[in-house]
N, C-alpha and C positions, 0 to 999 in steps of 0.2 A: 323219720329219716327217709330221704329219697334213696332210690336204688344207687348202689355204688357204680361209679364209672372209673375205669382204669385211667388214671391221669398221670402219665409220666411227667416228672417235674424237672424243669430246667431253671436256670437262674432267672430268666425273663418271666416264665410262668409263675414262679414263686414270688415275684416282686410284689410287695404289698406296702402301699403308703397309706397310713391312717388318715382319716378325715381330719383329725385334730391337728396334725402337722401342717395342714394346708389352710386351717382356719384359725391360726393362733391369734390373729388380730381381732377376732370376733369374741365378744363376751359369751360365756357359756349359755346364758339365757337370751341370746339375741333374738329379736322378734322376726316373724316370718318375712316381712318386707326387707329387713336388713340382710337376712340369709339369701333372699332372691338376688340381691345385688353383689354380695361379697363372698358367699360360701364357696369353698373349693377353689378359690382363685388367689393367686399372689402376683404382684407385679413381675414382669419378665425380668429375670436376673441379669440379662445382658444389657438391655436398654432401659429398663424401668417402665416399659409400656404398661399402662393400667389394664388394658384389654389383653387377654390371653392370645398370643399370636396364632396364626393358622400355620401349623407345621405340615406343610404340603410336601411330604417326603415319603417314599416307600421303604427306605432302609436307612440304617444308621452306621456310621463308621465305628469300628471297634479298635481299641489300642492293640489288641492281639486276640487270638482265638478265645472266645468266651470272656474277654475283658472289655466291659462296656459300661455305659452309664445307666443301665436299666432298660434301654431300648435297643431292640435288635431288628425287628421287622414290623412294619406298621399295621399289619393285620392283628398282631398280638397286642401292641401298645402304641399309642400316639399321644403326645402331651396335650393336644387340644381336646381329644376325646376324654382323656383322663380328667381334665378340668371339669367338663360338663357332667361326667359321671359323679364326681364328688359333689358338684352343685345340686344335682337332682337328688342324690342320697340325703343331703342336708335338708332339703325341702320336705322330704317324706319322713324325716326322723330315722333314716336308715343308716347302717354302717357301710353298706356297699351299694354301688351303682354299676350296672352293666348295660351299655347302650348298643343298639342295633340299627340296621339300615332302614327298618320300617317297623310298625307295630306288629305286623304279621310275622316278621322275622323274630321279634322278641317272643311272641307266642310260640313259634316253632322251636325256639331254643329251650323253653320250659318243657315242651312235649318231648324233645330229644333227650331230656334228662330221665325220662321214663323208659320202661322196658316193655317188650311185647307181652301182652296179657294183662298189663296194668289197666285199671279202670278209673275213669274220671266222672265225677258228678258235676254237671254244668247247669248254669242258669238256662231256663228254656227260652228266654228272650235275650238273645245276644246279637252282637253285630254280625251281619251276614257273612262277612269275611272270616270271622271266627268259626262259624258253623261250617263253612265251605272247607276251611283248613282241616278241621277235625273230621268231618264226614267223608270228604273226598280224598284226603291224603293220609292222615295219621291212622285212620281206621284200617287202611290197607296194610299198615305196618304192625298190626296186631293190638293197637290200643282200642279200648272200648269206651263208649260214652253213654251216659244216661242224662237226659235233659228233664229237669224238674222245675216246678214253680217254687223258687226259693223264698217266696214270701210266706211259705208254709213249712216251718221247720220240721214238722213230722214227716212230710214228704221227702225231705232231704235225708233224714235219718233212715227212712225205709229204703232209700235208693242205694245206700252204702252196702258194699259187699266186702268179702275178705280180700278182694283184689284192689279195692279202692286206694289210690295213692294221692289223689288230688281233688280238691273242691274248687271249682272255677266259678267265681262270683263276679258278676258285672252289676254295678250299682252306681248311679241310676242305669237302668237297662236301656238298650237301644233297639227299637225306637219307642217302646211303650212307657218308658220313664217309671218303671216299678223300682222301688227301693228295697234292698235286701239288708237285713239286720246282720252286720258283719260280726259283731260280738257273739250273736247266737250261732252263727256258722262256725266260728272258732271254738265255741263251747262244744258243739256237736263233734267236731273233728277231735277234740281232746278226749271225748268219751271213748274213742278208739285208739288210745295212746300206743298200744302195741303195734299198730299198723303204720304209724307215722304219717298220717294224712296231712298234707300241706294245704293251706288255704291261700289261694291266689285271688287278689281283687283287681279287676280292671277298673282303674280310677280315672280313666280318660275324661269322662263327662264332668266329674266333680273337680279334678285337679287337687293337688295337695293344699291349695288355698282353702278349699271348702270341706275337705274330708281327709282324715289321716288314718287309713286302714291298719297300719302296723300298730298304732296305739290301741286299736280295738281287738287285737289278737291275731291279725292276718300274718302269714309268713312271708309273703311276697306281694309287691304292688307292681302292676303292669300299666304302662302308658303307651298309647300311640302319641309320640311327641309331635307328630304332624299337626295335632289339633291345638288345644289351648296352650300347651307348653311352648310350641313353636309360634302359634298365634298370628302369623302373618301370611299364611297360605303360600309359603315359598320354600318349604323344606319338608322332606319325608324322614321319619325316624321312629324309633321305639326304644323303650327302656324297661328294665326290671330292677326294682330296688328291694333290698332285703337286709336284715341284720343277722341272718343265718350264715355263719361261716361255711357250713356244709353246702347249702344251696349256692352260695357265691362261688365256691370252688368249682362246682359242676357247670354253672352258667358261664363262668369265665373260660373253662375248658372248651365248651361248645362254641362260644364266641370266637375263639382262636381257631379251633379245628374246623368248624363249618364255614367261618369267614363272613357271616352276614353283618359286617361292621359298617358304621356310618363313616362317610368321608370327612376329612378334616374341615372342609368348608361347611358341611352340614352341621358338624359339631359346633363350629364357631357361631353359625346362625342361631342354633338353639341356645347357646350360652348368652348371646345377645338378647334373646327373647325372654328368658326367665327373669331378667332384670326388671321387666315391667309387668310380670305376671300378676302381682297383687293389685296394681291399679287397673289393669285391663279387666280382671275378674270382677272388681267392684262395679265397673260400668256395665259389663255384660249382664250381671245379675239385676242391677237396677232397671235396665232396659227390658229385660225378660219379664220381670214382674208386671210392668206396665202392659207389655204386649199380651201376656197371658190373661190379664183382666179384660183387655179389649176383646180378645177372642171369646172369652167366656160370656160376654154380654152381647155378642153380635148375632143377629137372627139367622145368618147363613151358616153358623157353626153349630154342629150337633153336640160335640163333646170336646173337652180340652184335657189333655194329660200333662200336668205340670205339678211337681211336688210343692210348689209355693202356694198353691190354691188349697183352701180348707177342704174342698171337695175331694182332694186326692186321698186315696185310702191309706197311704203311708205318710201323711202330712206330719203327724206327731213324731214318727221315726225320723223324718227329715230334721226336725227341730232338735232332736237328741243327738243325731249322728253327724250332721252337717252344719257348716257355718252359714250356709245359705242354699237356696233351692236350685242353683245353677242357671244356665242360659239356654238349655235345650227345651223345646216345646213341641209336642205332637198334638194334632187336633183332627177331628173328622169334619169335613165339610159336607153340607147337605147337597145332594145331587149326584153323588157317586163319582165315577171316573171322569165323566164329561165335565162336571163342575171343577174337579180337581185339576184337570189339564188346563182349563181356561184360566184358573187362578194362577197356576205356575207361569203361564205366558203373560199374565197381566201385570205382575209386579215389576217394578223398575229398580228399586234399591235392593230388594231381596232377590239375589241372583239365583237362578235355577241351576244348581250344581251339587255334586256329591261333596262329601267331607263336611267339616264343621270346625268351630273353635277359632276361626280367623277374626280379625277386627271387622271384616265386612259381613253383613247378614246374608245368609243363604237359605234357600227353600228347596225342598225336594220331595219326591214321591217314593216312599220306601218300597212298596210292592213292585215298582218298575225299576227302581234305581239301586239303592244300597242293600236291599234285602231280597233281590230277585233270585239269589241262589238258594233260598229256603223254599222247600216244596210248598205249593199253593195251599194245600189243606192245613199244613202246619202254620203258615202265615195267618190264615183266616182264624184258626183256633186261638192265636195270640191276640187277634184284633187288628192285624195288619191288612186291612181291606182296601178296596179301590178308592175310598174316600179319605184315607188317612194321609195327612201332610205332616212333614217334620220341618221345623225351622231352627236354625242356629242364629240366635239373636246377636248381632254385632254391637259395636260401640259407637255407631253413628248417632246423630242428634235424634232423640226419642220422638220428637214431634214429626220429623220427616219419616221415620220408620212407621209410625202409627198412620200417618196420612197415606203412605204407599200401600200398606196392608188393607186399610179400610177401603181405599179406592178399588183395589183388586177384588175384594170380596163383594163390593157393590156392583162391579162391572157386569 
């Protein structure tokens, strides 16, 4: 059980519409692709529009004081946001969805459900923004964090204290592509049943298409919806999905009270994007497997980190836990920083940019770009050195991508 938060209830805050009510046209066993397109959405009752409208309003007219249609103020509820929350919940097999203005805002909301003195056990290889948020902000508010290699369950168990309230799992990890056994983490948390340790899985790299953490025992799933769920490099967002009524109540309270909510247009763009998630992910993965093999056999590449390769230490776990190995690849180029800089300048289709998960392919240097906030000695201990490159493989023609990368490596 997470710590209690005093949540004064109003008619609006108590408003709860079940997922079932909004997916009545879907068969109970609807496949993932069908849920992508239809879950959480109904035609607009006024016009019959098949796409959920953009409810671009900040407030709602009431028939009288406290007499309304379930909507009072858009920070608390918005019909467009409600639709995408239901859609994402259905994709993760969750009962509740809570959306935020960014992935970091979603992470912050979870942390704000804790209390000073609470302890979090966290993956040692996490997104640099996650580390920065925990180390530079929430540590100042009295939360404590222990970073461990979660590929070693014994190390996780040893890190738990009587103050531990949260287990923060990122899998695949960013940028070293380590895989964490979600079921093993949930089993460890359950050993401390009296403490109510919640397991949070950052599922951004895998997406619900490739991995379903709640079905493996996790309590919450986190997404930077900016990435694959948005998929078009045009919207920033975050989401937390859960089937815990208790956690949902706390997250919804923080969402309304702290106000880090997505705008109606952002919600609309995300809802547009999830409709093609399944077909995009299929092509992302197909392309990534080919690119990973190209890199593994190129003389300028020292090492490749990709769960789809048999050389990956958690390759067998990938086959058990995931539907496919994803589309993120990290590799070490021979020649260190100089070679890495020249490589990033030489690609033409692979754009040198931060972020990931869009239809276009991206390439970046973690030590200088996405993970610069992590102390140098900690980066190097994880393997994030000057020769490490991370690529987000897009859905372009695979021959064009291979030719671009091969030419840059040979340059």
